ROROSE-239831 format. One record per residue (C-alpha): residue in one letter; x, y, z. Coordinates in pm, whole numbers, plus 50000, padded with zeros to 5 digits. Each point is the difference from the previous one (the first is absolute). Last residue first. Layout:
BEGIN
NODE aa     u     v     w
NODE  A     X     Y     Z
...
This chain:
BEGIN
NODE aa     u     v     w
NODE  K 90317 80131 18835
NODE  E 50063 50229 49706
NODE  S 50341 49948 49840
NODE  E 49985 49641 49886
NODE  I 50305 49923 49789
NODE  L 50208 49771 50223
NODE  G 49723 49830 50199
NODE  K 49795 49946 49685
NODE  V 50296 49834 49828
NODE  F 50053 49763 50292
NODE  L 49628 49933 50047
NODE  R 49974 49898 49637
NODE  Q 50316 49789 50007
NODE  M 49919 49803 50315
NODE  S 49970 49650 49849
NODE  L 50259 50067 49730
NODE  V 50261 50143 50240
NODE  I 49955 49725 50259
NODE  V 50012 49722 49740
NODE  V 50314 50149 49843
NODE  P 50167 50030 50340
NODE  P 49916 49634 50078
NODE  L 50114 49862 49660
NODE  L 50341 50158 49948
NODE  A 50181 49771 50244
NODE  L 49877 49699 49803
NODE  V 50164 50140 49685
NODE  A 50324 50069 50186
NODE  T 50000 49644 50137
NODE  G 49957 49861 49649
NODE  M 50285 50221 49880
NODE  I 50226 49864 50274
NODE  L 49891 49644 49916
NODE  H 50091 50036 49631
NODE  W 50312 50194 50094
NODE  L 50155 49727 50206
NODE  P 50311 50200 50087
NODE  L 50327 49827 49907
NODE  A 50188 49862 50299
NODE  E 50298 50186 50147
NODE  G 49784 50197 50241
NODE  A 49627 49965 49928
NODE  N 49927 50367 50047
NODE  A 49693 50013 49769
NODE  M 49805 49753 50214
NODE  R 50090 50186 50318
NODE  Q 49878 50331 49853
NODE  I 49675 49844 49879
NODE  G 49939 49851 50344
NODE  M 50063 50329 50178
NODE  V 49734 50162 49783
NODE  I 49761 49711 50076
NODE  T 50040 50036 50375
NODE  Y 50195 49767 50229
NODE  Y 49837 49940 50338
NODE  N 50017 49619 50013
NODE  E 50363 50019 49887
NODE  D 50099 50143 50339
NODE  T 50272 50264 49967
NODE  T 49772 50302 49971
NODE  I 50085 50338 50153
NODE  L 50216 50158 49732
NODE  L 49859 49834 49688
NODE  P 49646 50084 50114
NODE  W 50104 50371 50036
NODE  L 50188 50027 49670
NODE  Y 49745 49831 49773
NODE  Q 49652 50149 50026
NODE  N 49817 49970 49667
NODE  W 49675 49864 50147
NODE  G 49987 50271 50267
NODE  Y 50032 50285 49751
NODE  I 49759 49828 49760
NODE  F 49748 49979 50282
NODE  L 50067 50363 50097
NODE  I 49922 50132 49652
NODE  I 49690 49784 49955
NODE  F 49863 50075 50347
NODE  L 50073 50371 49960
NODE  A 49764 50025 49703
NODE  A 49734 49791 50176
NODE  I 50027 50204 50321
NODE  N 49964 50324 49806
NODE  T 49693 49862 49820
NODE  R 49836 49894 50327
NODE  S 50080 50315 50197
NODE  L 49639 50125 50004
NODE  P 49886 49665 50140
NODE  L 50273 50019 50270
NODE  L 49929 50360 50099
NODE  I 49626 49969 50055
NODE  D 49893 49683 50181
NODE  W 50329 49890 50160
NODE  F 50163 50335 50078
NODE  F 49677 50171 50104
NODE  R 49911 49695 50210
NODE  L 50342 50004 50163
NODE  P 49988 50373 50072
NODE  G 49651 49989 50148
NODE  A 49683 50060 49802
NODE  R 49757 50209 50200
NODE  D 49793 50086 49694
NODE  M 50104 50361 50056
NODE  R 50364 49890 49990
NODE  A 49947 49817 49672
NODE  A 49839 50312 49854
NODE  E 50288 50215 50127
NODE  V 50255 49773 49834
NODE  L 49806 50007 49675
NODE  E 49974 50377 50016
NODE  A 50379 50022 50037
NODE  P 50029 49862 49649
NODE  I 50251 49714 49957
NODE  T 50294 50140 49799
NODE  L 50233 49989 50303
NODE  F 49934 49626 50027
NODE  F 50151 49956 49652
NODE  Q 50320 50183 50086
NODE  R 50035 49799 50319
NODE  F 49943 49675 49809
NODE  L 50277 50091 49756
NODE  F 50242 50104 50276
NODE  T 49941 49683 50201
NODE  A 50047 49789 49685
NODE  T 50334 50170 49929
NODE  A 50119 49981 50362
NODE  S 49951 49624 49999
NODE  A 50050 49779 50307
NODE  I 49945 49629 49928
NODE  L 50359 49921 49898
NODE  P 50165 49924 50336
NODE  L 49717 49756 50095
NODE  C 49992 49795 49679
NODE  L 50298 49766 49980
NODE  G 50055 49988 50375
NODE  V 49635 49913 50060
NODE  Y 50016 49734 49728
NODE  S 50288 49836 50185
NODE  N 50366 49923 49940
NODE  L 50118 50273 50239
NODE  I 49746 50082 50270
NODE  G 50223 49994 50307
NODE  L 49925 50355 50115
NODE  K 50375 50067 50011
NODE  A 50030 49883 49639
NODE  I 49712 50223 49888
NODE  V 50156 50303 50172
NODE  D 50344 49936 49849
NODE  F 49849 49945 49655
NODE  T 49820 50333 50026
NODE  P 50322 50177 50097
NODE  L 50170 49837 49697
NODE  I 49717 50072 49753
NODE  R 49934 50364 50073
NODE  I 50259 50156 49768
NODE  E 49944 49740 49725
NODE  V 49624 50059 50013
NODE  P 50037 50357 49883
NODE  L 49939 50288 50241
NODE  M 49841 50302 49831
NODE  L 49652 49850 50024
NODE  T 50055 49988 50378
NODE  I 49950 50378 49993
NODE  F 49625 49952 49955
NODE  I 49955 49816 50329
NODE  M 50198 50262 50191
NODE  W 49801 50264 49812
NODE  F 49673 49850 50123
NODE  A 50122 49982 50360
NODE  F 50111 50365 49987
NODE  T 49660 50104 49872
NODE  K 49829 49818 50288
NODE  L 50240 50138 50261
NODE  P 49737 49988 50274
NODE  F 49671 49829 49913
NODE  K 49693 50091 49794
NODE  F 49833 49719 49812
NODE  Y 49840 49993 49654
NODE  V 50289 50040 49755
NODE  I 50298 49844 50179
NODE  A 49796 49723 50163
NODE  F 49832 49897 49675
NODE  A 50334 50008 49815
NODE  A 50157 49771 50259
NODE  I 49703 49760 49998
NODE  L 49992 49978 49622
NODE  S 50379 49964 49978
NODE  V 50010 49717 50256
NODE  S 49725 49807 49822
NODE  I 50137 50059 49648
NODE  K 50355 49904 50095
NODE  G 49890 49691 50194
NODE  I 49769 49875 49724
NODE  T 50276 50042 49741
NODE  I 50280 49854 50213
NODE  L 49786 49702 50105
NODE  L 49887 49939 49642
NODE  A 50351 50023 49853
NODE  M 50152 49774 50268
NODE  L 49726 49740 49968
NODE  L 50033 50000 49621
NODE  S 50380 49983 50013
NODE  N 49989 49705 50241
NODE  T 49742 49822 49784
NODE  M 50210 50067 49691
NODE  M 50303 49849 50172
NODE  L 49801 49692 50101
NODE  G 49865 49948 49648
NODE  V 50345 50056 49852
NODE  S 50118 49694 50185
NODE  V 50314 50029 50210
NODE  G 50276 49766 49881
NODE  G 50270 50229 50134
NODE  A 50031 50210 49687
NODE  E 50246 49764 49827
NODE  P 49768 49711 50089
NODE  I 49718 50160 49797
NODE  G 49637 49979 50112
NODE  G 49824 49677 50082
NODE  S 49629 50066 49960
NODE  L 49920 50329 49830
NODE  L 50326 50023 49808
NODE  Q 50006 49638 49888
NODE  R 49641 50018 49879
NODE  Y 50079 50324 49818
NODE  N 50284 49838 49811
NODE  D 49805 49681 49922
NODE  P 49697 50193 49869
NODE  G 50216 50228 49781
NODE  M 50226 49735 49848
NODE  A 49835 49987 49656
NODE  G 50130 50326 49859
NODE  F 49842 50336 49938
NODE  W 50123 50233 49729
NODE  M 50296 50237 49960
NODE  P 50276 49744 50042
NODE  I 50354 50132 50063
NODE  P 50207 50077 49693
NODE  N 50261 49884 50085
NODE  I 50009 49704 50235
NODE  S 50020 50007 50379
NODE  L 49625 50029 50057
NODE  E 49941 49665 49828
NODE  E 50231 49829 50251
NODE  P 49792 50116 50295
NODE  P 49678 49821 49896
NODE  H 49724 50227 49866
NODE  T 49668 50127 50142
NODE  S 50144 50264 50237
NODE  A 50186 50163 49711
NODE  V 49671 50085 49828
NODE  L 49854 50172 50307
NODE  A 50323 50189 50067
NODE  M 50018 50103 49634
NODE  W 49642 50127 50006
NODE  V 50064 50197 50319
NODE  P 50311 50154 49844
NODE  F 49796 50091 49686
NODE  G 49713 50166 50186
NODE  F 50174 50331 50071
NODE  L 50109 50059 49641
NODE  M 49687 49845 49849
NODE  V 49775 50221 50213
NODE  G 50205 50307 49910
NODE  A 49986 49917 49627
NODE  I 49622 49958 50024
NODE  L 49968 50336 50177
NODE  V 50217 50173 49737
NODE  L 49795 49843 49720
NODE  H 49678 50109 50170
NODE  A 50125 50359 50026
NODE  L 50108 49998 49634
NODE  I 49657 49873 49891
NODE  T 49829 50272 50199
NODE  L 50237 50264 49866
NODE  G 49923 49897 49644
NODE  H 49627 49981 50069
NODE  R 49983 50363 50106
NODE  R 49655 50047 50147
NODE  R 49840 50338 49940
NODE  V 49861 50158 50316
NODE  M 49668 50175 49950
């Protein structure tokens, strides 16, 4: 019988509460700052509770935007970021599933070499590939477009490797049973592999969505049209107001709005995410 140590339990909970407060305090301050006029954020001490300007600040952000940031509404920038994140996520998962399926279940010349060529791309940071990629996208004429924003980012060596490792755990008896039932490769992929990969797909979906949502360098490089600005670019432009003072109440409001889609995705898929990370027997 295991004896519970109440002192250690209380200490563990206190440490967890302190960690939550430590990481949650900046979010709380951003939320509070977004409900005050700018002059109240310039005094010392800054307010720690909500003000009365919250509805007006968020209404301005979602409709008119900030002139210092080009006057682009936050609603449009969030829509662009959402489309970009979804297209990147769906593209990465689709390409990685197909690539891993081909590497594991098909025989073709230089199969191992092809896998290692994919895997070696993990050693190349984005900064090394970004100028050649920009040159290709410019020559294709897809700058300032959703295709240009998403197409160079949909290949994922990490996702391909993870799906390959999972497919290798599929029992050979299951493959033989599908073959005896005269299931072709596409039917085996669609009816057997995809349902078994559900938790892995969910876990990768969350990680890749946040990756696409937080993209900054690539959209900044290829986007000059304000209609394609993303929310991360918008926050940066709001903070770099030149000689004018940054409008921190609107910047914090934009940061709070930018948090919402990733939080919704994580909360809605939390169980599948945790299951996909800890499940050992498929």
